[in-house]
C-alpha positions as CSV (number, residue, x, y, z in Angstrom):
1,M,-127.4,0.8,-220.9
2,F,-128.4,0.2,-224.6
3,L,-127.0,-3.1,-225.2
4,A,-129.2,-4.2,-222.0
5,L,-132.7,-1.9,-223.0
6,R,-132.5,-3.9,-226.0
7,E,-132.1,-7.1,-224.9
8,I,-134.9,-6.1,-222.8
9,R,-136.9,-5.1,-226.1
10,H,-135.7,-8.8,-227.2
11,S,-137.3,-11.1,-225.2
12,P,-139.7,-9.0,-222.9
13,T,-141.3,-11.9,-221.1
14,R,-137.6,-13.5,-219.4
15,F,-136.9,-10.4,-218.2
16,I,-140.9,-10.7,-216.5
17,L,-140.3,-13.9,-215.1
18,I,-137.2,-12.9,-213.7
19,T,-138.1,-9.6,-212.2
20,V,-141.4,-11.7,-210.3
21,V,-138.8,-14.8,-209.2
22,I,-136.9,-11.7,-207.8
23,F,-139.5,-10.1,-205.8
24,L,-141.0,-13.8,-204.6
25,V,-137.7,-14.7,-203.5
26,S,-137.6,-11.7,-201.6
27,Y,-141.2,-12.2,-200.3
28,L,-140.0,-15.6,-198.7
29,V,-136.8,-13.8,-196.9
30,Y,-139.8,-10.7,-195.8
31,F,-141.6,-14.0,-194.0
32,L,-139.3,-15.7,-192.4
33,T,-138.0,-13.3,-191.3
34,G,-140.7,-12.0,-189.4
35,L,-142.1,-15.9,-188.4
36,A,-138.6,-15.9,-187.2
37,Y,-138.8,-12.8,-184.9
38,G,-142.0,-13.9,-183.8
39,L,-141.3,-17.1,-182.9
40,A,-137.8,-16.0,-181.4
41,S,-140.0,-13.1,-179.3
42,S,-142.6,-15.9,-177.9
43,Y,-140.3,-18.2,-176.6
44,T,-138.0,-15.5,-174.9
45,S,-141.1,-14.1,-173.3
46,Y,-141.6,-16.4,-170.6
């Protein structure tokens, strides 16, 4: 844990960028899941 905190203190921008990328990927997965669910429900409603 001490080593991780020292690395974050050494280069915080890299960890901020990693956090942003993880957030964007999770948002993309959430968006695509909602889109697929909506398309599937509209296809089966007929």
